C-alpha positions in Angstrom: 5.5 -3.9 42.0 7.9 -1.2 40.8 9.3 -3.4 38.1 5.7 -4.2 36.9 5.1 -0.4 36.5 8.3 0.1 34.7 7.5 -2.9 32.3 4.1 -1.4 31.6 5.6 2.0 30.8 8.1 0.4 28.5 5.4 -1.5 26.6 3.2 1.7 26.3 6.2 3.7 25.0 7.0 0.9 22.5 3.3 0.9 21.3 3.4 4.7 20.8 6.7 4.7 19.0 5.7 1.7 16.8 2.3 3.1 15.9 2.0 4.1 12.3 1.9 7.8 11.5 -1.3 8.8 9.9 -1.0 11.3 7.2 -4.0 13.5 6.7 -5.3 14.5 3.3 -4.1 14.2 -0.2 -1.7 16.5 -2.0 -1.6 17.9 -5.5 1.7 16.1 -6.0 -0.1 12.8 -5.2 -2.9 13.6 -7.6 -0.5 14.6 -10.4 1.6 11.4 -9.8 -1.5 9.1 -9.7 -3.0 10.8 -12.8 0.3 10.9 -14.9 -0.5 7.6 -16.8 -3.6 9.5 -18.1 -1.7 12.4 -19.6 -1.5 11.0 -23.1 -5.2 10.4 -23.2 -6.1 13.7 -21.6 -4.1 15.7 -24.1 -4.5 13.6 -27.3 -7.5 11.2 -26.7 -7.3 7.6 -27.9 -7.1 4.6 -25.6 -7.3 4.8 -21.8 -4.7 2.5 -20.2 -5.3 0.2 -17.2 -2.6 2.2 -15.4 -4.6 5.4 -16.0 -7.8 3.9 -14.6 -5.8 2.6 -11.7 -4.6 6.2 -11.0 -8.2 7.5 -11.3 -9.4 4.9 -8.8 -6.5 5.7 -6.4 -7.2 9.4 -6.4 -10.9 8.9 -5.9 -10.2 6.4 -3.1 -7.8 8.7 -1.3 -10.3 11.6 -1.1 -12.7 10.5 1.6 -13.7 13.8 3.2 -15.3 16.9 1.6 -12.1 18.8 2.1 -10.0 16.1 0.4 -12.5 16.0 -2.5 -12.2 19.8 -2.9 -8.4 19.5 -2.9 -8.6 16.8 -5.6 -10.9 19.0 -7.7 -8.6 22.0 -7.3 -5.5 19.9 -8.2 -7.2 18.6 -11.3 -8.0 22.1 -12.4 -4.4 23.1 -11.8 -3.1 20.2 -13.7 -5.5 20.9 -16.6 -4.0 24.4 -16.9 -0.4 23.2 -16.4 -0.5 20.3 -18.9 -3.0 21.6 -21.5 -5.6 19.0 -20.8 -8.5 18.7 -23.2 -11.7 19.4 -21.2 -13.8 16.9 -23.3 -11.3 14.1 -22.6 -11.2 15.0 -18.9 -15.0 14.9 -18.6 -15.1 11.5 -20.4 -12.4 9.9 -18.3 -14.4 8.7 -15.4 -16.9 6.9 -17.7 -14.0 5.4 -19.7 -12.7 4.0 -16.4 -16.1 2.9 -15.2 -16.1 5.1 -12.1 -18.4 7.9 -11.0 -17.3 11.4 -10.1 -20.1 13.4 -8.4 -19.2 16.7 -9.9 -18.5 18.0 -13.4 -14.8 17.8 -14.2 -14.2 21.2 -15.7 -11.9 24.2 -15.3 -15.1 26.1 -14.5 -16.2 23.9 -11.6 -16.2 25.8 -8.3 -14.5 23.2 -6.1 -15.6 25.0 -2.9 -19.2 24.1 -3.7 -18.5 20.4 -3.6 -20.2 18.9 -0.5 -20.3 15.2 0.4 
């Protein structure tokens, strides 16, 4: 009986150690990395690449909670200032990629008001 208890404990410990670590949230670094293929379009206009639209979809998919959506919004505003993003191109990007963003993409958007 003791060996059965020990075996059960070993299996439980292995399950805990082998369990994937869940990372909560999305970081600005991830947003910037995913959106980097869009930088040329966002600063100069022109064509929107498939890689850019893939990055847009990745960012939108990674933001599932209200808090994560607010983080993405704030990161996008920060990147707009850091990289000299053209606001008109930024606002047009979701449509160009065939996705919907439920808030105005603008430096003036109050990200704390985003609720989902």
